[in-house]
C-alpha positions as CSV (number, residue, x, y, z in Angstrom):
1,M,-4.6,11.2,228.4
2,T,-1.7,12.0,226.6
3,T,0.5,15.0,226.7
4,V,1.8,16.9,223.6
5,T,6.1,17.5,223.2
6,P,6.6,20.5,221.9
7,E,9.3,20.1,219.1
8,L,13.0,20.5,218.9
9,L,15.1,22.3,216.6
10,T,18.7,21.9,215.8
11,V,20.7,24.8,215.1
12,P,20.9,23.6,211.5
13,E,17.7,23.6,211.0
14,V,16.6,26.5,212.8
15,M,19.6,28.2,209.7
16,A,17.5,26.6,207.2
17,R,14.4,27.6,208.1
18,L,15.4,31.3,208.5
19,R,18.1,31.3,205.7
20,L,20.7,32.5,208.1
21,G,24.3,31.4,208.9
22,R,25.3,29.7,212.0
23,S,26.9,32.5,213.5
24,T,23.4,34.8,213.1
25,V,22.2,31.8,214.7
26,Y,24.4,32.0,218.1
27,D,23.8,35.6,217.9
28,L,20.3,35.7,218.6
29,I,20.4,33.0,221.2
30,R,23.7,34.7,222.7
31,S,21.3,37.9,222.6
32,R,18.3,36.2,223.8
33,R,16.1,37.1,220.8
34,L,15.7,33.6,220.5
35,I,14.9,31.4,223.6
36,S,16.6,27.7,223.3
37,I,18.0,25.1,225.7
38,T,20.5,22.8,226.2
39,V,20.2,18.7,226.2
40,G,23.3,17.4,227.4
41,R,25.6,19.0,225.1
42,S,23.5,20.2,222.0
43,R,21.4,23.2,221.6
44,R,17.9,22.9,220.8
45,I,15.0,25.7,220.2
46,P,11.4,24.8,220.8
47,A,9.3,25.3,218.0
48,D,7.1,27.9,219.8
49,A,10.3,29.8,220.5
50,L,11.2,30.2,216.8
51,R,7.5,31.1,215.4
52,D,7.2,33.9,218.6
53,F,11.1,35.3,217.1
54,I,9.5,35.2,214.0
55,Y,6.2,37.2,214.9
56,R,8.2,39.5,216.7
57,E,10.1,40.7,213.9
58,I,7.3,41.0,211.7
59,E,5.5,42.9,214.2
60,E,8.9,45.2,214.6
61,A,9.1,45.9,211.1
62,A,5.8,46.6,210.7
């Protein structure tokens, strides 16, 4: 049986996908609107967390 490892994105990858600046992405992380984890000294955002964030934002805008 194989396990699927969730894709972990870097802050620059999230910046590019959302077309937002670094400060804005870190503000979203600090405010816990965007879930992230720390691996060593690096911040990573699970792809599922990014997808959930986008869906929540769409629902709030509707």
